[in-house]
C-alpha positions in Angstrom: 233.8 -12.9 195.1 230.8 -11.7 193.0 232.6 -8.5 192.0 235.8 -10.5 191.2 233.7 -12.8 189.0 232.1 -9.9 187.2 235.6 -8.4 186.6 236.9 -11.7 185.2 233.8 -12.1 182.9 234.4 -8.6 181.5 238.1 -9.1 180.8 237.8 -12.6 179.5 235.1 -13.6 177.0 233.9 -16.9 178.3 232.4 -18.1 174.9 235.6 -17.4 173.1 237.6 -19.0 175.9 235.7 -22.3 175.3 237.4 -22.6 172.0 240.7 -23.0 173.8 239.7 -26.6 174.5 242.8 -28.7 175.2 245.1 -25.7 174.6 244.4 -24.4 178.1 247.4 -26.4 179.2 249.6 -24.4 176.8 248.3 -21.1 178.3 249.1 -22.5 181.7 252.7 -23.5 180.6 253.1 -20.1 178.9 252.1 -18.3 182.2 254.3 -20.6 184.2 257.3 -19.9 182.0 256.7 -16.2 182.2 256.5 -16.4 186.0 259.9 -18.3 186.1 261.2 -15.6 183.7 260.1 -13.0 186.2 261.7 -14.8 189.1 265.0 -14.8 187.1 264.6 -11.1 186.7 264.1 -10.7 190.5 267.2 -12.8 191.1 269.1 -10.7 188.6 268.0 -7.5 190.4 269.2 -9.0 193.7 272.6 -9.9 192.3 273.0 -6.5 190.6 271.9 -4.7 193.7 274.4 -6.7 195.8 277.2 -5.9 193.4 276.5 -2.2 193.2 275.9 -1.8 196.9 279.1 -3.7 197.6 281.2 -1.5 195.3 279.6 1.8 196.5 279.8 0.9 200.2 283.2 -0.6 200.0 282.2 -3.4 202.5 283.2 -6.2 200.2 286.6 -5.0 198.7 288.1 -8.5 198.9 285.0 -10.2 197.4 285.3 -12.2 194.3 282.8 -10.5 192.0 283.4 -12.9 189.0 280.9 -15.5 190.3 278.2 -12.9 190.7 278.9 -11.5 187.2 278.7 -15.0 185.8 275.6 -15.7 187.7 274.0 -12.5 186.3 274.9 -13.5 182.8 273.5 -17.0 183.3 270.2 -15.5 184.6 270.1 -13.3 181.4 270.6 -16.3 179.2 268.0 -18.3 181.0 265.5 -15.4 180.5 266.2 -15.3 176.8 265.7 -19.1 176.6 262.4 -18.9 178.5 261.1 -16.1 176.2 261.6 -18.5 173.2 259.6 -21.3 175.0 256.8 -19.0 176.1 256.3 -17.9 172.5 256.3 -21.5 171.4 253.4 -22.4 173.7 251.4 -19.3 172.7 251.9 -20.3 169.0 250.4 -23.8 169.8 247.4 -22.1 171.3 246.9 -19.9 168.2 247.3 -22.8 165.8 244.8 -25.1 167.4 242.2 -22.4 168.2 242.3 -21.1 164.6 241.7 -24.7 163.4 238.9 -25.2 165.9 237.2 -21.9 164.9 237.4 -22.5 161.2 236.2 -26.1 161.6 233.2 -24.9 163.6 232.3 -22.3 160.9 232.7 -25.0 158.2 230.5 -27.5 160.1 227.9 -24.8 160.7 227.7 -24.0 157.0 227.3 -27.7 156.2 224.6 -28.0 158.9 222.7 -24.9 157.6 223.1 -25.7 153.9 222.2 -22.8 151.6 220.2 -21.3 154.4 223.4 -19.7 155.7 222.8 -17.0 153.0 219.8 -15.8 155.0 222.3 -14.6 157.7 225.5 -13.8 155.7 226.4 -13.2 152.1 229.2 -15.5 150.7 231.6 -12.5 150.8 230.8 -11.9 154.5 231.2 -15.6 155.4 234.6 -15.7 153.5 235.8 -12.5 155.4 234.6 -13.9 158.7 236.2 -17.3 158.3 239.5 -15.9 157.1 240.2 -12.4 158.4 237.8 -12.7 161.3 239.7 -15.7 162.7 243.1 -14.1 162.0 242.0 -11.1 164.1 241.7 -13.4 167.1 245.4 -14.4 166.9 246.5 -11.7 169.4 243.6 -12.5 171.8 244.5 -16.2 172.0 248.2 -15.9 171.3 249.2 -13.2 173.8 246.4 -11.5 175.6 245.0 -14.5 177.5 248.4 -15.6 178.9 249.4 -12.0 179.6 246.2 -11.4 181.5 246.8 -14.3 183.9 250.6 -13.5 184.1 250.0 -9.9 184.9 247.9 -10.8 187.9 250.3 -13.5 189.2 253.3 -11.3 188.6 251.9 -8.6 191.0 251.9 -11.2 193.8 255.4 -12.5 192.9 256.9 -8.9 192.9 255.0 -8.0 196.1 256.6 -11.0 197.8 260.0 -10.0 196.4 259.7 -6.6 198.0 257.7 -7.1 201.2 260.9 -8.2 203.1 262.5 -4.8 202.5 259.3 -2.6 203.0 255.7 -3.7 203.4 254.5 -0.2 202.7 256.4 0.1 199.3 255.3 -3.4 198.3 251.7 -2.7 199.1 251.7 0.7 197.2 253.2 -0.9 194.1 250.8 -3.9 194.2 247.7 -1.7 194.6 248.9 0.7 191.8 249.6 -2.3 189.6 246.1 -3.9 190.2 244.6 -0.5 189.6 245.6 -0.7 185.9 243.4 -3.7 185.0 240.6 -2.1 187.0 241.1 1.0 184.9 240.9 -1.1 181.7 237.7 -2.6 183.0 236.3 0.9 183.5 236.9 1.8 179.9 235.8 -1.6 178.6 232.4 -0.5 177.4 233.8 2.4 175.4 236.5 0.2 174.0 234.1 -2.5 172.9 231.8 0.0 171.1 234.7 1.6 169.3 236.2 -1.8 168.4 232.8 -3.1 167.1 232.4 -0.1 164.8 236.0 -0.6 163.7 235.4 -4.3 162.9 232.2 -3.5 161.0 233.9 -0.8 158.9 236.8 -3.2 158.3 234.4 -6.0 157.2 232.5 -3.7 155.0 235.6 -2.6 153.1 236.7 -6.2 152.7 233.3 -7.4 151.6 232.9 -4.6 149.1 236.4 -5.3 147.7 235.7 -9.0 147.2 232.3 -8.3 145.7 233.9 -5.8 143.3 236.6 -8.2 142.2 234.0 -10.9 141.6 231.8 -8.6 139.5 234.6 -6.6 137.8 233.5 -7.8 134.3 229.9 -6.6 134.9 231.2 -3.3 136.2 233.3 -2.8 133.1 230.6 -3.7 130.7 228.2 -1.2 132.2 231.0 1.4 132.8 230.1 1.4 136.5 233.7 0.8 137.7 234.4 4.5 138.4 231.2 4.8 140.5 232.1 1.6 142.3 235.6 3.0 142.9 234.2 6.2 144.4 232.0 4.1 146.8 235.0 2.0 147.8 237.0 5.2 148.4 234.3 6.5 150.6 234.1 3.3 152.6 237.9 3.2 152.9 237.9 6.7 154.2 235.3 5.9 156.8 237.4 2.9 157.9 240.5 5.2 158.1 238.6 7.6 160.4 237.5 4.7 162.6 241.0 3.4 162.7 242.3 6.8 163.9 239.6 6.8 166.6 240.8 3.4 167.8 244.4 4.5 167.8 243.5 7.7 169.6 241.7 5.8 172.3 244.7 3.4 172.7 247.1 6.3 173.0 244.9 8.1 175.6 244.5 5.0 177.7 248.2 4.2 177.5 249.0 7.8 178.5 246.7 7.6 181.4 248.2 4.4 182.6 251.7 5.8 182.1 250.8 8.6 184.5 249.8 6.0 187.1 253.2 4.3 186.6 255.2 7.6 186.7 253.4 8.9 189.8 253.6 5.6 191.7 257.3 5.1 190.7 258.2 8.7 191.9 256.3 8.1 195.2 258.1 4.8 195.7 261.5 6.4 195.0 260.8 9.2 197.5 259.7 6.7 200.2 262.7 4.4 199.5 265.1 7.3 199.7 263.7 8.5 203.0 263.9 5.0 204.4 267.6 4.8 203.3 268.4 8.2 204.7 266.8 7.2 208.0 268.8 4.0 208.0 265.7 1.9 207.9 267.0 0.0 204.9 270.5 -0.5 203.6 271.9 0.3 200.1 271.3 -3.2 198.8 267.6 -2.9 199.7 267.4 0.6 198.2 268.9 -0.5 194.9 266.7 -3.6 194.8 263.6 -1.6 195.4 264.5 0.9 192.6 265.1 -2.0 190.1 262.0 -4.0 191.1 259.7 -1.0 191.2 260.4 -0.5 187.5 259.8 -4.2 186.9 256.5 -4.1 188.7 254.6 -2.3 186.0 256.1 -4.0 182.9 253.5 -6.9 182.9 250.6 -4.5 183.3 251.8 -2.1 180.6 252.2 -5.1 178.3 248.6 -6.1 179.2 247.4 -2.6 178.3 249.1 -2.7 174.9 247.7 -6.2 174.2 244.3 -5.3 175.6 243.4 -2.9 172.8 244.6 -5.2 170.0 242.8 -8.1 171.6 239.5 -6.2 171.8 239.6 -5.9 168.0 239.8 -9.6 167.8 237.0 -9.9 170.4 234.7 -7.8 168.1 235.5 -10.1 165.2 235.0 -13.1 167.5 231.6 -11.9 168.6 230.5 -11.8 165.0 231.7 -15.4 164.6 229.8 -16.4 167.7 226.7 -14.8 166.5 226.9 -16.9 163.3 227.7 -20.1 165.2 224.8 -19.5 167.6 222.2 -19.3 164.8 219.7 -22.1 165.5 220.0 -25.0 163.1 216.9 -26.7 161.7 218.1 -30.2 162.3 216.0 -33.2 161.6 216.2 -36.4 163.6 214.1 -38.7 161.4 214.9 -42.3 160.8 213.3 -42.9 157.3 215.0 -42.9 154.0 213.9 -41.2 150.8 211.1 -43.1 149.0 212.0 -43.8 145.4 209.5 -43.1 142.7 207.6 -40.9 145.1 205.5 -37.9 144.1 206.4 -34.5 145.6 203.5 -32.5 146.8 202.8 -29.1 148.4 199.4 -28.6 150.0 198.0 -25.2 150.8 201.6 -24.1 151.0 202.7 -20.7 152.2 206.2 -19.2 152.2 207.6 -15.8 153.2 211.2 -14.6 153.5 212.7 -13.0 156.6 211.3 -9.6 155.8 207.8 -11.2 155.9 207.2 -10.7 152.1 204.9 -13.5 151.2 206.1 -15.3 148.0 203.9 -18.4 147.9 200.2 -18.0 148.9 198.5 -21.2 149.6 199.5 -23.2 146.5 198.6 -26.8 145.8 201.0 -28.6 143.5 202.1 -32.2 142.8 205.2 -33.3 140.8 204.6 -36.9 139.7 207.4 -39.4 139.5 208.2 -40.5 135.9 206.8 -37.2 134.6 208.2 -34.1 133.0 206.5 -31.2 135.0 207.1 -27.6 134.1 206.7 -24.4 136.1 206.1 -21.2 134.2 205.3 -17.6 135.1 206.6 -14.1 135.2 209.8 -13.2 137.2 209.1 -13.1 140.9 206.0 -15.3 140.7 207.7 -18.0 142.9 209.1 -20.6 140.6 212.7 -20.6 141.9 211.4 -20.3 145.4 209.6 -23.6 144.9 212.7 -25.2 143.5 214.8 -24.0 146.5 212.2 -25.3 149.0 212.0 -28.8 147.3 215.8 -29.1 147.3 215.9 -28.0 151.0 218.0 -24.9 150.2 215.2 -22.9 151.9 213.6 -23.9 155.1 209.8 -23.5 155.4 207.2 -23.7 158.1 204.8 -25.6 155.9 205.6 -29.1 154.9 206.8 -30.5 151.6 205.8 -34.2 151.2 208.1 -36.6 149.4 205.7 -39.5 148.9 204.2 -40.1 152.4 207.2 -38.5 154.2 208.2 -35.0 154.9 211.7 -33.7 155.6 211.4 -34.1 159.4 210.6 -37.9 159.0 213.8 -38.5 157.1 217.4 -38.9 158.2 219.7 -35.9 158.0 221.0 -35.4 154.4 218.4 -37.6 152.6 217.1 -34.6 150.6 220.6 -33.6 149.5 221.4 -37.2 148.4 218.2 -37.5 146.4 217.2 -34.1 145.0 219.5 -32.0 142.7 218.8 -28.5 141.5 220.7 -27.5 138.3 220.7 -23.7 137.8 221.7 -21.8 134.7 225.1 -21.0 136.2 226.4 -24.2 137.7 230.0 -23.7 138.8 232.8 -25.4 136.9 236.0 -25.9 139.0 239.6 -25.5 138.0 240.2 -29.2 137.7 240.0 -32.0 135.1 236.8 -33.0 133.4 236.9 -36.2 135.4 237.2 -34.4 138.8 234.5 -31.9 137.8 232.1 -34.7 136.9 232.9 -37.0 139.8 232.9 -34.3 142.6 234.6 -36.8 145.0 232.5 -39.8 144.0 235.5 -42.0 143.2 233.7 -45.4 142.8 232.6 -44.5 139.3 234.5 -46.1 136.3 235.8 -44.0 133.4 233.6 -46.0 131.1 230.5 -44.8 132.9 231.7 -41.2 132.7 232.4 -41.5 129.0 229.0 -43.0 128.4 227.3 -40.0 130.1 229.5 -37.6 128.1 228.6 -39.4 124.9 224.9 -38.9 125.7 225.6 -35.2 126.1 227.6 -35.0 122.8 230.7 -33.9 124.7 233.0 -36.9 124.2 234.1 -36.2 120.6 235.2 -32.7 121.7 237.1 -34.0 124.7 238.8 -36.8 122.8 240.4 -34.2 120.6 242.0 -32.8 123.7 243.1 -34.8 126.8 239.9 -36.9 127.2 238.9 -37.0 130.8 242.1 -35.4 131.9 241.3 -32.2 130.0 241.8 -29.3 132.4 238.9 -26.8 132.8 239.4 -23.3 134.0 237.4 -21.9 136.9 233.9 -21.0 135.7 234.5 -23.0 132.5 236.3 -20.1 130.8 238.0 -22.3 128.3 234.8 -23.9 127.0 231.5 -22.5 125.8 228.5 -21.8 128.0 226.6 -24.7 126.5 229.5 -27.1 127.1 229.9 -25.9 130.7 226.2 -26.6 131.3 226.5 -30.0 129.8 229.5 -30.8 132.1 227.3 -29.7 135.1 224.4 -32.0 133.9 226.9 -34.9 133.5 227.9 -34.3 137.1 224.2 -34.6 138.1 223.6 -37.7 136.0 226.6 -39.5 137.5 225.3 -39.1 141.0 222.0 -40.7 139.9 219.5 -38.6 141.9 215.8 -39.4 142.2 214.6 -35.8 141.6 216.1 -33.4 139.0 215.1 -29.7 139.1 216.3 -27.8 136.0 216.0 -24.1 137.0 216.5 -22.1 133.8 219.1 -24.7 132.9 218.9 -23.9 129.2 218.5 -20.1 129.4 222.1 -19.2 128.5 223.0 -22.0 126.1 223.2 -22.3 122.3 220.6 -24.1 120.3 222.6 -27.3 119.9 223.3 -27.6 123.6 219.6 -26.8 124.4 218.4 -29.6 122.1 220.9 -32.1 123.7 219.8 -31.1 127.2 216.2 -31.4 126.3 216.7 -34.9 125.0 218.4 -35.8 128.3 215.5 -34.3 130.3 212.9 -36.3 128.3 214.9 -39.5 128.8 215.2 -38.8 132.5 211.5 -38.1 132.9 210.7 -41.8 132.1 212.2 -43.0 135.4 212.8 -39.9 137.5 210.9 -36.9 138.8 211.8 -34.0 136.5 210.8 -30.4 137.3 211.6 -27.9 134.6 211.6 -24.1 135.2 211.9 -21.8 132.2 210.7 -18.7 130.5 211.0 -20.5 127.1 207.5 -21.4 126.3 208.5 -23.6 123.3 210.3 -25.9 125.8 207.6 -25.7 128.4 205.1 -26.9 125.8 206.9 -30.3 125.7 206.2 -31.0 129.4 203.7 -33.7 130.5 202.1 -31.2 132.8 202.4 -27.4 133.3 201.8 -25.2 136.4 201.4 -21.5 135.7 202.3 -19.2 138.6 201.1 -15.7 139.0 201.8 -13.5 142.1 202.6 -16.6 144.3 199.5 -18.5 143.3 198.6 -21.3 140.8 196.6 -19.5 138.1 196.4 -22.5 135.7 197.5 -26.1 135.5 197.2 -28.7 132.8 198.7 -30.0 129.5 199.8 -27.6 126.8 196.9 -28.2 124.5 194.3 -27.8 127.3 196.0 -24.6 128.5 196.1 -23.1 125.0 192.3 -23.7 124.7 191.7 -21.9 128.0 193.0 -18.7 126.5 194.4 -17.7 129.9 197.8 -16.5 131.1 199.6 -19.5 129.6 198.1 -18.8 126.2 199.1 -15.2 126.5 202.7 -16.0 127.4 203.0 -18.6 124.7 201.5 -16.4 121.9 203.5 -13.3 122.8 206.8 -15.3 122.8 205.9 -17.1 119.6 205.1 -13.8 117.9 208.4 -12.3 119.1 210.4 -15.3 117.8 208.7 -15.0 114.4 209.4 -11.3 114.3 213.1 -11.8 115.0 213.2 -14.6 112.4 211.8 -12.3 109.8 214.3 -9.6 110.6 217.2 -12.1 110.2 215.8 -13.3 106.9 215.8 -9.8 105.6 
């Protein structure tokens, strides 16, 4: 029993099988119908053998063959009808399992938040949830039912032949069961080859999607030809791996065909000898010939589906690896404290490669204040923003008032803290839908009021007002207008903490002034954190933290920091001189 269990575990992936859920009944019905279909084939073989033996032997000259011919035709029609229903049940399995897998992936992403990017890129996730799930269609839709059917069919065919000759029935059954044992023997080789195939396939897909997404950048830097060469190389590696898979499939099918041919020839010789020795009659001889051919059909079908299914299993294992990543889930009961300061005490943070980004910093963002973070690229500014907004998980604790994230109910940070980057996405939808983002209990008057503050309403009124359609990425409006729509979206949701991460870095002067006015107004009642390289804007903050190599090198108000003649003074002076120099060039 232990060896049988090991065999079953190798041929059927238990973790993937769990996703069948309630569809296991459809697999059962599909196998049941296939068994009934096989029984009709056995009955057809009996009828056909009776007719042929009767004609050749001449023992039934006066028999009415019409009823046997009609019976054979009816059995053929029943078989066709059953094939249709078997396919229908398999389709139901595929449909529900695909939905279950994609729902599980979606829920996993929601549970992980932006932390999913530590494990997969967006391109890899997209490929896994679309193409990866599709690859499992053959596994769930045909392989599972065929596996169970192939085993049961051997027993049915054995019973259909044992009456004529136990020896022949036993030889056919043992040879038939040898085929899945042979498949089990090559399982390790198959899995390794199929895993490599799936990885190559995923690499080509990810590279293609990445290239399409960044096609404008590739064209600007004239790097499209180089990218094309890399894609060609990747595609060629995928082609070679595909040929290895096909070669392996053909070799295994050829090997199994030899088993079928040798066994069939042996059975024919034994049956002929039994007939010559008058141990069986002509009816039994013809029935054995027909059913011996039928004996190997289920197993040969299993062999063909086995290799295709293993490609799906390789994709399924990648899905399972993602789903089994441990969630950092908090079971607190408290709600977010309004008007609470945010503080990090002796805070350390390192990414997965153990590169330490934050090195024991102490920092406090006061409610009702405009606090700025400044420093060179890579100093840790955006990392702090990601940690506060819970996009990154950290071992050290961030305190929101007297609470840290583990004290609060799931989702409290997401509902109260918003991070606005320089490239907030604008969806292909109306202005109303882009601003509301599913929050349908907001009146048009409130939306218009927010858009007026952002100096967007006059522009939109000249078009279709709130029904003005925006293209994906805001391609039909300016960069500054796109950013103002993104900020309107954040203002409508009324968060407690607003983090502007380089939010004005790619906007025009007019938009920058409008956004700064909004930030200063927000800072009267909300916690506002502003990250920027623009020192002229940073100087407007109530308090400034200067980061250098993951540490706080200076902190204070603008005037005090300028008097210190430290890093802040250096950054501010250098940028002011550069601005003056550019202005002089423009004046000339």
